[in-house]
C-alpha positions as CSV (number, residue, x, y, z in Angstrom):
1,M,3.8,-17.2,1.3
2,D,7.4,-17.7,2.4
3,K,8.1,-16.8,6.0
4,E,11.3,-16.0,7.8
5,R,11.9,-16.6,11.4
6,T,12.9,-13.7,13.7
7,S,13.1,-13.0,17.4
8,I,12.1,-9.9,19.3
9,L,12.2,-8.8,22.9
10,L,9.1,-7.2,24.4
11,E,8.4,-5.6,27.7
12,K,6.8,-8.1,30.1
13,D,3.6,-6.1,30.5
14,I,3.2,-5.9,26.7
15,M,3.8,-9.6,26.4
16,L,1.2,-10.3,29.1
17,K,-1.3,-8.1,27.3
18,L,-0.5,-9.9,24.0
19,K,-1.0,-13.3,25.6
20,N,-4.4,-12.2,27.0
21,M,-5.4,-10.8,23.6
22,A,-4.4,-14.1,22.0
23,K,-6.4,-16.1,24.6
24,F,-9.6,-14.1,24.2
25,S,-9.4,-13.8,20.4
26,N,-8.6,-17.5,20.0
27,K,-5.5,-16.5,17.9
28,S,-1.9,-17.2,18.5
29,T,0.5,-14.6,19.7
30,S,2.6,-15.1,16.6
31,F,-0.5,-14.3,14.5
32,L,-1.2,-11.1,16.4
33,I,2.4,-10.0,16.1
34,R,2.4,-10.7,12.3
35,E,-0.8,-8.8,12.0
36,A,0.5,-5.8,13.9
37,V,3.7,-5.7,11.9
38,T,1.9,-6.1,8.6
39,E,-0.4,-3.1,9.4
40,Y,2.5,-1.0,10.7
41,V,4.6,-1.6,7.5
42,A,1.6,-0.9,5.3
43,K,1.2,2.5,6.9
44,K,4.9,3.4,6.8
45,V,5.9,2.2,3.3
46,P,5.2,4.9,0.7
47,K,2.6,4.0,-1.8
48,K,3.7,3.7,-5.3
49,E,2.2,6.5,-7.4
50,I,0.9,5.7,-10.8
51,G,1.7,8.1,-13.6
52,I,-0.7,8.9,-16.3
53,I,1.7,8.8,-19.2
54,G,1.0,5.9,-21.6
55,I,-2.1,4.7,-19.8
56,V,-4.7,5.5,-22.4
57,N,-4.8,4.8,-26.1
58,S,-6.3,7.8,-27.8
59,G,-6.9,6.0,-31.0
60,D,-5.1,8.8,-32.8
61,P,-1.5,7.9,-33.9
62,H,-0.6,11.6,-34.2
63,F,-2.1,12.6,-30.8
64,A,1.2,13.5,-29.2
65,E,2.0,15.8,-32.2
66,N,-1.4,17.5,-31.9
67,D,-1.9,17.7,-28.2
68,E,-2.0,21.5,-28.0
69,E,-4.8,21.6,-30.5
70,Y,-6.7,18.9,-28.7
71,L,-6.5,20.7,-25.4
72,K,-7.6,24.0,-26.9
73,K,-10.5,22.4,-28.7
74,N,-11.7,20.3,-25.7
75,F,-10.8,22.4,-22.7
76,G,-11.3,26.0,-23.8
77,K,-9.0,28.8,-24.7
78,D,-5.7,29.8,-23.2
């Protein structure tokens, strides 16, 4: 995976906590920051919704023309 360098400024107390976490978890501070940013972005970026149009092949070449009849037949009356 390609990476791009960036710089951030953190409060001293946060950086101290981060260094302690890195020491006790045997991971680098860079790894912990990347992990935190990755989780944050995953929560904030809207998930792409998948539509249902065109997903299934009904096997009937005239299904779109006869959809109302199919729905009435298979899902009850109006």
